[in-house]
Steps between C-alpha positions, in 0.01 A plus 500: 500500500379437851735256676380527860211647698480570873187636664180414694253229396170668445303193417550135398316311225504144379796550268640845578562771759469876483812669643488867592826674428482854624138541389527311174341154488668223302322171413748219534417145396662219693499122516289333761809406696627862500160640604496262795837628612404868490398694814141610564306801375645828634852360552806589305658279243774505233494291186731461201282557185489423137297718269322333209458745217258431210318726255186514718642398838741599776501249777741463802596161654653477841755264655652458843850415368709570192527127438119474478491798268761347277314167479195698392689666221656171382164316510334769296774455230365148435244472226148457642589645840355841571490691825201318636659158431834609643328610821306169513831303483670718754198487729491119485867424528668817634836617355698215660251251376516631148876473503478143636255391242686651203843377615374151554290492184182450706246637255215327695566738787464796265180342356347513846446881465155601392464538123832339412475197270763228447637639175546848648658351821748305291588810300563697819743231623676455172542875423604615846721205622821672390397825668394354832842494664537883482171556672564221752833668578305824574287311754792308653682828551217621714305724259401796722122536555345823380267506802636721772360737761402832330414807695408839370735494194293279277689465180466403141826406327461564128823342383465144388808308605615270219467135561846350538659182639610505865838670537808280513563372851827394668587142438385364840184706491415385147527139611284557803237672293502216246462251779204696630331503163550123454361437846191698398467265207485203739844353447657326807785695660754235410428477135454877464834564675678248276359651180580853605852401610565330166356799302718741706805281445438509125442875494653667813387847401142410412213719609205373702284454195777325316553264792132424518480426129813272511382316812157435351662344196708278732192402696288433190400129449738333262386308196 
């Protein structure tokens, strides 16, 4: 599997770029948001990638962060969401926005993506709400961008890193990352801090994702 590409952008199209890696050109499809963030033609770029394999198709999709890539993989696990729909959602909301919408149950935000109807949007929220904290923890921990200066040693990394939750963080760091994630969801600092403190008190050894999940339960409307 191809997990990351680094090379020179040969040309840009409406929904993909061609990346030259040591003389081999790779077509990489990206969301509108990701395409806007990429450098111009002739410049170097690095992207995390996900390879879609079908009987009659091999297609690469590119992402600037591992959190964005993981959201793509999770979105595609939902019935009715293919690669195109996943990129539409990520292009409309961005990875942080996707996490916010799913964690808060805001299916109307998901429905704002082109081609996504209300039933599909509700399915996305319902099926992924329990998985959102892990991906949010990746983002709160500062998921490293793939894009970096690349000189003559253009590379293709064929080993696909397995998707996994963010590694366990020290107690103080886990609480800080959970607070950051809740702030991204729009919670006020005071209520977020109170919920995280209570969650950490109940489970002192909890990971970032576990703290996020527990704090969201505490912050959920009662009744």
